[in-house]
N, C-alpha and C positions, 0 to 999 in steps of 0.2 A: 593454323589454329592458335588462338591466344592461350598461353599457359595459365595455370591456376593462379600463380602468384602475381601475374600481371593484371588481374582483374579483381581479385579478392581484396576487400578494403577493411576487413576487421582484423582483430589480433590473431596471432598464431602461437601455438605451443611448440616446443622442441621435444620430440620423443625419439630417442636413439638417433639423433641427427636428422630426423625428418620433420617437416612442418605439418602441424595438425591445426585445423581452423577452430577458433573459439566459438564461432556461431555457425550452426548448420540448420538448414531447413529440415524439419521432421516430416515423416510421411504417415503417421498414424491416422490423421483425418481422411487420407485418401483411401484407406481400407474400411472406413466406417467403424473404427475401433469402438468398443463398448463404453469406454470412459466418457464418451461425449453424450451419453444418454439419448434423449429424444432426437438429437441431431445426427446420431450415428447412421440411421437409414438414409437420411437426406444426403449425407456426405458420401455414402456408398453409391447411391444413384448418381450423384453429381460427378464423382471422381473415378471410383473403381470401374464403373460401367462406361465411363467416358474419359479414357486416358488423355485425350487432347486437352481436357480441362486441367489435368495435372501438369501437362507440359506448359500451359500458360502461366501457372503459378511459378514453376521452376524458372522459366524464361524471365519473368518479372524480377525474381530474386537475383538472377544473374545480372540483370541490368542495373540493379542497385548494389552490386558489389558482393553479393552473397552466393557465390558459385560453389557451394558446399551442401551436400545432401546426406542425411542419415536415411539410407534406403533399405526398407524391408524387401526381401527377395520374393516379390510377387510380380508376375508378368506385366500388369498395367503400370506399375511403378518403374520397372526396368525399361519398358518401352518408352515411357514418357521422358525419362532422363536421357535416353539415347536421342530422342527427337529434339530435346532442348539443346543438347550439345551441337547437333547439326544446325538448328535454327540460329544459335548464337555464335557458332564457330569458336566455342570456348570450352576449355577443359574444365570439367566439374569434379571437385574432390568428392569421392564417394566413400562413406563409412557404411559398409554393407552389414546388415543384420541377418544372420543365418541360423536355421534350426527349427523353424516352424514346420517345415517339411523335412525331406531327407537331407540331412545337413551336408553330407559329402557332395551331393548334387548342387546344393545351393552355394557352397563354397566355390565350386568350379564355375558356376554362373557368375559369381562376383569377381572371380579372377579374370574371366573373359571380358567382363565389363570394365576391367582395370581399376577395381576398387583399391584405393590407397590404404584403407583400413578395413578390417573385418572383425566383427564381434559375434559371439554366440548369443542368440536371442534369449531373453529372460526366461521363457518357459523351459528351454533346453538347459540353460545354465543352472537354474534352481534345482531342477530334477536331477541332473547329472552330477553336480558337485556334491550333493547330499548322498547319492547312491553309489556313484562310481567316479571318484575324483581323478583316477588314472585315465579314464576314458576322456574326460574333459581335457586333461593335459595333452593327450594324444591329438585331440581335435585342434587345440591351440598350436601344437607343433606343425600341423598342416598349413597354418596361416602365418608362420613365423616370418615369412618374407614381407608380409604386410604389417601394418601397425595392429597388433593383435590385442583383443580384449574381450570382455564379457558385458552382457547386459543382465540386469536382475530385476525381478518384480518384488523381491523380499530383501532389499538391501541391508536392513538391520541385522540379518543373520548370515548373509552371503558375502558381503563386501570384505569383511576382515579375513574370511577363509580364502577368498580369491586373491587377496593382497599378498598372501604367502607364496603364491605361484609366480615363479620368475617369468613365465611366458606371458602373464597378464601385464599389459602396459597401461591400459585405461579401462574405465568402467562407466557404462551408461546406465544411470539409475534414476528413478523418480525422486525429485527433490524440489520442494516448493515451500513457500512461507507458511501455508496452512496445514502442511503435513498430509495432504491428500495423496493416496496411493503409496505412501512411504511405510510399507509394512516391515516388521510388525508394529513399529511405532516411529514417530517423528524423532524422538530422543535417540533411539538406537541407531537410526539411519545417520543422524548428524555425527554421532560418536564414531561410527564405522567409517564414514567418509574422512573425518579428521585423522583417524588412525592410518587409513590407506594413503592419504596424501603425505603423511609424515615419512612413509617409506618409499616415496617417489612415484606412487601410482596417480594417474590423472583421473579426475572425476568429471564426467560430462552429465549435466542434468537434463533429463527428459521430463515431460509433464510439468514443466516449470511454470506454466500459467494455470496449472490445476484445471485443465479442460475448460479454459475460458473464464474461470472464476476470479482470476487476478488480473489487474491491469499490468501491462508490461513494465512500467516504471517501478511499481511496488514489487513485482516479482524479481526483476533483475537487480534492484538495489539490495534485496535480501541475499541473493545468490552471489553477488560480486566477489566476496571474500571467502565463500564457502565451497565453491566449485571452480573448476578450471575452464569450463565452457558450457554451452547450452545447445540443445537441439529442440527447435520449437516449430510446431505445426502451424501453418498459415493457410487460410482458405479463401482469401479475397484480396484484391489489390489494395483496399483500404487497410486491412490488417498488415499486409506486407510493409507498406510505407511507414505506418505508425510503429510497428514492432521493431523493424530493423533500425529505424532512427534511434529508438530508445536503447536497443541492444548495443549500438555503436558507442553510446555514452559510457556503458559499463564494461563492454568487452571489445572495445575498439583498438 
């Protein structure tokens, strides 16, 4: 099997002596996530109910040197990634997102999948850090052997708090030029990300294309100096070719 670094053609970060990819394939479209509006149901039918279509997207990304996936712990996504590994005979770097369901079970699934990085899902992070930060710390301790981190849906209020936790190495947050999904505000999110980066935390942008409202060149040019990497959802061969070509210019 070809190792991750032998195939991956984008830039990487060094986190505690481990390589982390700057560009990852996101998986939100495959779940029919709500941010895609009218397209959500179409994506759900196309991908979630037909995991082979997810596999095709992952395989195409691998062929173009992006063998890295930000994977939400849902069976169709996990199965599709496993099938893509077999189809390409290539190791895929997995950043596993856990906590939409029973987080201990999902962490175990990601470890079995050999995820190199595991983060707590935004809904889990935001709820737990506000109510019981010690519980979040214990969860992060359970994934300390991987590159551990958090995702957040309210980065303007969560990121600076999470940056104080030694266990947190990276953060997956909504970040885009028009401020969509950057709660509670664009300004607070930018400030929080800058603060976190100053103390050595890595920021990975999700929703970087603002659910398709931004062209890749516009989106990535804005992000280039503000984040450390991006996870971007792609749903067609045309999107893959265009977006990865542009991403390589800014995160290559």
